[in-house]
N, C-alpha and C positions, 0 to 999 in steps of 0.2 A: 490111396497112393498119391504122392506129390509129383507133379509134372517136373521133368528134368530138362526142360527146354532152355535155350539161351535167354529167351524172353522172360521166363519164370525166374531165372537166376538174376537177371538185371533188375526186375521188380523187387526181388528180395533184398538185393544189395542197395536199393534206394538210388540207383543211378538214373540219370536222364536218358530217356529212351527215344529212339527214332525208328518208326516203322513206315513202310511204304505199301503200295498196292500194285498188284498185277491183275489186269483184266484179260482173262482168256479170250482167244479169238474164236470165230466160227470156222473151225478147221482142225486139222490133225497134225500139222507140220511141227515137229519137235524143234526145228531150227528157229522158229519164231519165238518159242519159249526161251531158248538159249540166248537169242539176240536181246530180248527184253530183260532177261536176268542179268546180263552184263551191265545194265544201267542201275541195278538194284543191290549194289554190294557195299560201297564205301560208307562206313558209319551206320549202316542200317542193321538193326538187330533181327528183325523178322519182316516178312512180306505177306500181306493179306492176298488171298486169291478169291476174286469175286465169284459169286454163285449166280450166274445168269442175271446179272444186275441190269444190263441194258438190252438184253435179248438172249436168244439161245446161243450158247457158246460151249466150248469144251467144259466138262464138269470141273468144279472146284477141286474135287477129289483127285482126278487124274492130273490136272495142272499143278496141284500141290506136289505130287510126286515128281513132276517135271522140274519143279524148282529144287527139290531135294537133290535130284540128279545133277543140278547145276551148282550145288554147294550152298544153297540158300534155305534158311529155315522158314517154312511157310506158316501162315495162320489160315487154317482151313475155314472158309466161310460156309455156313449151312443155313438155308432159309426154310421156314415152316410153310411158306406159301405153296410149295410144290410136293410136299411129302406128308404122309401121316406118321404117327409115332412109331409104327413098325419100320417104315423105311428110314426114318431118322436114326433110330437106334442101330439098324443094320449098317447104315453108312458110317456111323460113328465107330462101330466095331471094326469095319473095314479100314477106316483111316488110322486107327491105332495099330492094326496089323501092318500097315504100310509105313509106319514110322513117323506119323504126324503127331506132334505134341501140343499144338495150340489150336483152339477152335473159337471162332467168333459166331455167336448165336444171334440170328436175326429173324424177324417175321418176313421181311422182303417187301419190296414195292408191289403194288397191285399189277397183275399181269398186263393190264391195258397200257401201262407205262413202259412195257418191254416190247411193244409191237405184237403181242400175242393175245389180243382181246378175245379170241374165240376159245382160249384155254380155260379150263375150270381151275379155280384155286382150291386149296385144301384147308390150310389154317386149322389143322386138328389141334394144335396148341400154339401159344404165342411164344415170343422170345424169352420171356421170364420163365415159363414152364420148361422151355428147352434148356436153359441154363441149369435149372433144378434137375432135369433129366441127366445131364452130363455129370453133375455132382453125385447123383446116385450111382451112376456107372463107375465113377472114380472110387466109390465105396465097394464096388465089386458086384453090383446087381442091376438087372434091367428093371423097368418100371413094374413089371408083373411079378417081381421077386426072383426071377430066374438068375442063378449065379453065373457070373462071367468066368469062363475058363481062360487063364492066361492074364497077362498084364494089360491093364487099361488105365492110362494116366494122361489126363488132358488139362492144360491150363485153359480156364474158361474166361471168355470175354463177351462183352455186349456193347451196344451202341446207345448213345444219348444225343438228343437234339436240344442244345442249350436255348433255343429260341421259341420253344413251344410254351404257350401261356394257357392257364395261369401258372406262375412259378411254383406255387404250392403243390399242384398236381404233378408238375414236371419233376420236382425233387422227390415226390412220393414214389413215382415210377422208378427213378434212379435208385432210390433206397431199396425197393423191392428186388431190383436186379442184383444189387450187391448182397442182399440177404439170401437170395437164391444161390449165390456162389460166384458171381462175376468178380474175377480177380483183376481185370483191367477193363477200362471203358474207353472206347474211341468215339469222339464226337462227330457229328455231321460237319461238313465244311464250314469254316468260320470266315466271314467277310466283315461282320460288324464286331470289331474288337471290344468296344465299350460294353455292348450287350453281353458278350461272352465273359468279360471280366466280372460283370455283375452276377451272372449265373454261377461262376466258379466261386465267387465270394460267398454266395448263399449256400452252396454245397459245402464249402469249407466251414462255415458257421455251424452247420449241422453235423460236422465231423465226418462227412462222407469222403472227403479227400484223404482221410487217414485210413479208410477202410478198403480202398481200391486204388489202382493206379489210373489216373485220368490222363488221356492223351488227346491233344487238340487236333482235330482234322483240318487240314488246309488243302486247297485245290488251286493249282495255277490255271487261271483263265486264259484260253488261247486266243480270245478275241471278243469283241462286243456282241456279235451275232450269237456265238456260243453261249455267252452269259445270258442273253435274252431267252434263248431256247431252254436253258436250264431253269431259269426263273419261271417260265411258263409251264414247263413239264413237271418240275418238282416244286410244288408250292411250299414245301417246308424248308426250302433252301433260300435263305434270306440274303439277297445280293443288293446292296444299296445302289440307288440310281447314280450316285456320284461316281462309283467305280465304273459303271458301264459308260458313263460320259467320258471318263478318263481314258478308257480303252478306245472309244471312238475318236477322241482327239489325238491319239498317238499317231495315226496315219494309216499306212497300208497294213496288209496282213502280217508281214514280218515285224513291223513296228509294234503292232498290237500284241503279238506274242511276247515280244521282249518286255513290253509294259506289263503284261499279265504276270510274268515271272517276277518282275520288280515289285508289283503290288503284293504278291504272295510272300515275297521275302520280307517286305515291310510288316505284313501281318505277323509273321513268325517273330520278328524282332520285338514287336509290341507285346506279344503274349508269352514268350518263352520263359520269362522270369517271374510270372505271376505266382505268388505262393499257392501251393496246392497242385500245381500242374506238374505232371511227371514226365511229359514227353510230347513229341509232335508226330502226328500220323499224316504222311503225305499221300493224298489221293491223286492218282494219275489220270483217271478217266480214260485209260488206254494210251496215254502219252508218256510212257515210261522213260522215253529218251530225254525228257525235260527234268527228270528227278535230280541227276547230278548237278545241273545248272542251278536248281533251287537250293540244294544243299550248300553249294559253294557261295551263292549270293547271300543266303541267310546266315552264313558262317556257322553252320551246324556241324 
């Protein structure tokens, strides 16, 4: 079955896409979801719901329903770090029952990066296998061949890191995700626009941009200290020293925040018209209130 989400329609129509991100909080207050959702409406097709990305929080499944209740189409994120294939398929069935139409399949950061180093990881399958699992479920069957009763229709997405080297293995992994069924790809946060342009050109040369919708991830940096922490904690996040120096030179906390949004806006302006790019994915890092400012500043 084909997914009937707004995101799926926009991909099919070939339109430029804007997605954003909601980071669930460590709590149960529905008012928090409604408050954040109010910043994630204008011009945004769908909103990712992080799955315990920075630590234990409300489940992506429950928070996705919260966004639906606020009139926003969610992209349900699900990581293989915390679940085996039984739990993954069970949660996917539950998400379809609850009206979710989009899913982003990830392996997930190691639990040490979430402040839960005592937890055991699972990784029963990787993100490529998870995409293939959703594809099989779209065909009406679980991995063991059990037929699914009722409708199951999910638009499948995955993540790519444009900065991983060597480029040949990077593109091979991207190709495998597309072959498994990924209909859209959201990249890790981009701060080096030249390196991203080179990666996208290489993907375009191999025909990969014609096979899936690639959305470039951008992240407004809230200050130099935050940028340094991200660079230290997430080694796959390439943040040039020049950008950090620019943030430091901006002045106090408020000035650095303003500069961070300006930098992110400039990045969007530089990359949004690159051939083969289908959209922008705004990563909030839990700062959803800055998303409208970025959309306005970047003229999205």
